N, C-alpha and C positions, 0 to 999 in steps of 0.2 A: 504494500499499500503505500503509495507517493505522497509525499507531502503536497504536490500540486493538486493531485486527486482529492486530498482532504480539503485544501481551501476553495476548489471550485465546486465542490459538494455543499460547503457550508454558504458559499455565495448562492447556488441554486436554491437551496433551502430558505435563506433571508428573502431571495427574490418573490418566493411563492408564498412565505408568511406575511410579507408586507402588504404583498396583494390583498389576501384575506383578511389582513387587520383593517387595510383601507375600505375594503369593501361592507365591514360590519360595522361600519360609523353609519349613525343616523340621525346626522346633524350634530351640532357640537353639543356636549352634555353640559349642561349648564346648572344641573343641581347636584347634590351630595349622593342622592339616589339613583339620578341617571349615570354618573361617573363611576361610582363604587358599587352597583347593584344591578346596572343594566335595567333601570326602571322596574325590576322586580318582575321582568317578561321573558325569563329564559326557559326555553322548551326543554324536556327531558333528554332527549338525544344529545343535545350539546352540553346539557348540565353533567351528564354522565361521563362523556369524554373529558370534558374538563376537569371535573372532580378527581377522576382517574390521573390525566396527567400531572395535576397539581399535587396529588398525594404521592403517587408512585413516580418519586423524581430520580435524581443520582443516587439516592438511598436505596433504591431496588437493584438495578442492574451492575452498579458499582458498589454500593454499601452490603447490600445483601449478599450478594455474590461473595464479596470480600470475607463476609462474616461466614458463610458456609465453608470456604477456603480456610478460614482459621478454626472454626469451631465444629463443624459437622454438622449432624443432623438436627442439632438443637436450634440452629438458627431456622429451619423449617417450623419448627414449633413456636418460636419466638416469634413468627411472623404471622402464623396461624391465629396466636392469641390475638394480635392486632385486627386480622380478619373476624376474628367474633365479637371484637368491641365494635365494629361497624355497626352491630344490632343495635346500638346506641341511638343511630340516626332514624332506625324505625321507631324509636320510642320517643325521641325527643324532635326530630324533625318537624312533625306537623304543629307541634306547640310552636317552635321557633317561628315557622311560617304563619302561624295565626297571629302572635303578638306583634311581628314585624308589620304584618299587613293592617292590623288594626292602628297599631301608635306611630308607624313609621320609621322604626330603628332602622337606623345605617349600620351598627357596630353592634356585636355583642356585648361589649362594655356598656354601651348606652343604654341596652336593654337591662343588665345587671342594675346600672345605677337608678334607673326608673323604678324597677321593680322593689328595690330596698330604699326609695327615696333618698338616694344619697349621690352627690356629684362626687364625693371623694370617692366612693366604690368605682365609678366609672374613671375615674382619675387613675385610680392604683392599679384596676386590671389593665389599663392602656399601656402604662409606663413598664409593670411587670411584663407584659407580652413583648414590649420593645426590648428589654432585657435577655429575654430568654429566646427571642426569635431572630434577632439580628446574628448572633452566632449560627443558628440553624442555616440561616440564608447563607451565611460563610460556607457551610458544609457543601451546600448545593455548588456554590462556587468553585469550592476545592474538589468538588467531584468532576467538574468539567476540566479543571487543570489536571488532575491526575489522569483522564482519560487521553487527552490531547498529547500531554508529555509522554504517557506510556505507549501510546499507538503510533507515534512518531519517532520513538526511541531519543526523545530530548531534541528533535528538531523544531518542533513547536515548545516554548518552555510553558511552565507552569503557570508563570505571571501573565504571560500573553494570553491564556487561555481564560484565565480569572478576569483579566480587564475586558476582553471582549463578550463574555457572557454576561459582565456587568451592565454593558452598554446596550447590549441588544434587549436586555429586561427593561430598561429605561427607556427605551426607545418604545417598545410594545406597550408599556404602560401608559405613555403619552399620547398615542395615537387617539384611540377611543376608550379609554380606562378599562374597565372590566370586559366589557364587550368584545375588544380586540384580543384579550388576553385569553377569553373562554374560546373563541373562534380559532385563535392559531393553536390553542389547547387542542382543540380537536383534530386537527390537524397532525398534531405531535402523538397524541394516542394513537392513531390509528396507524402511523408509520414507525411506532414503538411496539406495539403488540404483532403486528405482522412479520416485521423484520426479525425481531428478538427471538421469535417462537422458530421461523424458518433455519436462521442460523444457529440455533440450540439443537436443533435435529441434524443440522449439516455436521456440526462438531461432534456430536455422539456417533454419527455414522463413521466420522474419521477416526475416531478411537475404537470402532469396531462394533458400534452398535451397544444398546442400553445392557445387554449381559456381560458384554467385554468390559465397559466403565466399572460396573459394579463388583466385576470379579477382582479388576484393579484394585479398587477401593477396599474391598474385602480382605486382599491379599497384602497390600503394601501400606494402605492408612485406615486398617481395620476399627482403630478409634474414632474414625469421622462416623462411622455408622451408628456408634452407639452411644447413649447417653451416661454420662455427661460429656463425653467426646475427648478430644485431645488437650483440654488443658484450659480451654478458655470459658467454659460454662461448668458452673457448680450451681445447685439448687439456689443458693443465695442469690448469685450472679444473675442466673434466669429469672428470678422473681424481681430483681431489680431493673432489668431489662424490660419485661413484660406488662408489669403493672402500669407503668406511665403510657406505654404503647397502646393498652388496652383504652384508655381514656382520650385516645389521639383525636377522635370525631369530635369529643366536646370541647377539650382543654385547649386546642389550636384554633384561634379565633380565625385564621385565613381557610379553615374548613368550615368552622361553623357559621361563618358569615355567609356561607353560600346558602345556607338554609333559609335564607330571608331572598334568594334570588328567584326561584322556580315560579313561574308563573300560575301555577295550581298544585294543588295535593297529588293529583294525577302525573304531573310532571315531575315531582318530587320522587314518587314511587318508582318512575320510570329511571329516574337519577341512581336511585339506590340499587335496583335491579342489575342496570348496566354496568355499574362500579362494582358489584359483587363477582359478575361473569368477567370481567375485565381483571379484576385484582387476585382471583382464582388463577387462572392462566398466567398471568404475569409472575406471580409469586413463585408457581413452580418452574417457570423459566429460569427465573434468578437462581434458584437452589441448584437446578441442574448445571447452570453455567459455573456456578463455584464449585461442584462437585469435578466437573469437567477440567477446571483449570488446575484442580489439585491432581488429577490423575495424570494431567499432561506436562505439568509444570510445577513440581512439588517444593521447590525450592526458592520461590520468589521472596527479593528483600522485603516486600510488604503485601499484605493479604489483599491491600484496596488496588492492587495492580494487575489481579486475577482477569478482570474482564477485558482491559487494554491489551493484555499480553494475549488472550484468546483472540481479540481482534485482529491485531497483528501478524497471527500465526500462519501457518500454511493449511490450516484446517477451514478457515473462512475465504471464500474468493473476495477479493479486494473491493469489488461493488458492493455486496451484501456487507461487509465489514462497515464501509464507510457510511452506508445507510443507517445501521446500527448506532455506529458512533454520533451521527445526526441526531438520531432520535433521543439518544441518552442525554447530549447538550441541549436538544431542545425540551425535555423534560425538565432537567435542572432550572433552566431558564423560566419555564412556565411556573416551578415553584416559587422563585426568586422573584418574579413580577407580581404574582398573587401576594406573597409576603409583604411586598414593599407597598402595593395598593391598600392592604388591609390595614398595616401599620399607618400609613398616612391618614387613613379615614380615622383612627383610634385618637391619633394625636390632635388632628383638626376638630374632630367633632366632640372628643371627651376630656382633652386638655385644654386647648386653645379656647373652645367655645365656653368651657368653665372658668376659665382664669379671666376671660373677657366676655362677661353675660350679654346677651342680647345681638351678639355679631352676626351679621348677615350670613345667610347659606352659601353666597356667590363668594364672600369673604372666606368662609370655611373651605371652601372647595380650591379657592387659591394657595392657602395655607397648606392643602393636602398635597396640591400637585409641587408645591415647594420642598415638601418632608420627602417625598420619592427619591430623588438623588442623595439627600443626605444620607437615609438609611442605605442605601447601594454604597455609597463610598465607606460608610461604617463596616458594612459586611465584607467589604473587597479586603480591607486593612484587616479585619480579622482572619479572613481567609489566606492571608499571607504568610500566617504563622505555620501552616501546613501540617495542622494536629494530626494524628493517625487514628485509623479505623472510624470511618465515615458513619457507620452505624451506631456505634457506640456514642459517638457525639451527637447523633439525631435525638438517640434516647435520653442523655443528658439535657438536651432542651425541652423536652417533655417532661422530665423530673420536677422542672421549675414549675413548668404549665399547669400541673396538676393542682397547684395552690388554688384556682379557679373552679375546679369540679366541684366541691361542696356548695359553693354558693350557686354553681348552676343547677344542680339536682335541688337544691334547696328554694330555689325561685319559682320550680315547677311543683315540687311535692311537698312543700314544709310551709305551711302559713306561718308557722312560730318563727322562721328565719328572718335575722334583723340586718339591719345595715351596719352595724356595729360589729356584728358577726361576720359577715363578708367581709369588711375591711380589715379587720384584725386577721382573718384567716387569709387573706390575699397577700396582705404585707408581712406577715410573721413567717409564713410557710415560705415566701420568696426569700426572705432573708436569712432563713434557717438552711434552704438549699444550697443557696450560694455560699454560705459560711461552712457547709459540710466539704463542697466542692474545693474550698479554698484549704482545708484541712485534711485531705486525704480521702474523702467521699466514704467515710466509715464511723458508724457510732453503735457501739455494742457489737460489732461484726456485721451490722447491715448498712446497706448503701442507700443513698438519699430517694432511690426509685422506690424503694418500701416505705421509708420514713415520712417520704413528702405527703401521700394520700392519707396517713396515720395522724401527722401534726395539723394539715388542714382540716380535717374531719371534727377532730379534738377541738381545735379554736374555735371552728364556725358554731358547732353544737353548744360549747361552753359559753361563750362570749352571747350567743343569741338567747340561751337560757336565763342571762343575769341581766339582759335588757328587752325592751320591748319593740315590737315591730310596727310598723307605721300602717294602720289598719286600712286606710283608704286607700292608698297604693296597692296594698297587698289585694284587697277586693277587688280593684279595678283590673289589675292583671290575671287574677283567675277568670274573672267575669269575661275578658276579654276572649281567653282559649274557650271557654264553653258558647259563647257566642259565636264565633268565627267557625270552630269546628262544627257546630250545631246547625249551622247554615249550610256547610257542606253535605252533611248527613240527611238534612231535610231536602235539600235540591236534589240528592241522589235517589231518593224514593218517590219523590213529587210525580204521580201521573201527568201532569201537563208537561212537567219538564219533559219526562220520558216521550211524550207524543210528540214534541217540538222537535227532538233528537231525531225521532225517526222521519 
């Protein structure tokens, strides 16, 4: 695979993606809802592909493949736990959609601030999200850097890859906000799943087929097929990685914000079903990539080089290899620009607008657009640290974001939850997780991935029981859910509606 082939492939991808992004524009987005939520009019098909591309980023084909290479079959169990956690979308998704439609929420932090009648809760959730998601964005940038550096044997440097991904993400974010991101995501998702699956089968055939691959693993790397594996996983480590990952769909605002976007509950169901099908296939493909790299190249200097090394090998035709490479790069960019837009909307809507009350929506949008490149630059600087094991770093970010989970669950299922409880839970748990990582990430032998959800739950419940909820805000929130979902149920069974549909 030549360097010129790689650059031409990236150029062709950008030309197509820019064309799609421009076509996605529907006039200038002049409102926060229009720019950051696509006016809540996204259909199920585009939502499913975009949700998939945003979630399954460089973490999967670079990170999960690397985790499989380093830790064996435990990586599959780790990812299946996340997959199970997506069931939370089926439970919470309709409720997010209902209150978002009723109150016009733009961000998950705005929703929590309104539910608990506390602008401080909204601000705390926004700032905590920035603290933990900027490093997660850096992980995606690093994935692109490692990919291009590995596939070209250093001809394209890590820094070049990181800077290029950053500039592409900023550009897509500015074309039409979330609409351009979601439509380009759809292109990326299709390219990812088709090319990576085809190449996985080619690599396995090159290794002699499935039987030969697993015979090699059983003979030469038997620990990779057993639990706890080759030393990376222990029961405690596994729990520390999987507990935060289980709550990913709730705790990560770039994901939960998308629950405000579907045009209807039907579109949301289509989004969830499509994502589950995509995710299952992509998970299995990524794990097979990791096992294939282990069988073919057992002595790599870094596990995160598993995918780049395979793509540059004789097992993969150059044209297919470069398509997969572009797909992985595009997926990473998809996650980065989604995070940038989400954090920018949170900073402008829930920090700036609360510090400066009564500021116009036009001004909020202007501030949000200004914040996008600032977040990108911070992520780029963090990516240049070139920290190891993308998968583990991704979970580290989720360990901090679980601080929001009890407050989110309480918002919908516990009327006794209070603003003070939510605030102390978010701030206290965020500080606790940061302190743990600064001091070795171990307390009584357990990592922050385990402690985070425990501390957040204890703080939220304990402080809520010692304080009083804002009854009017609580009642309005729960009434809105009943009203909006009740409308949909009655509309579904209405004879007149059925006749008009016929």
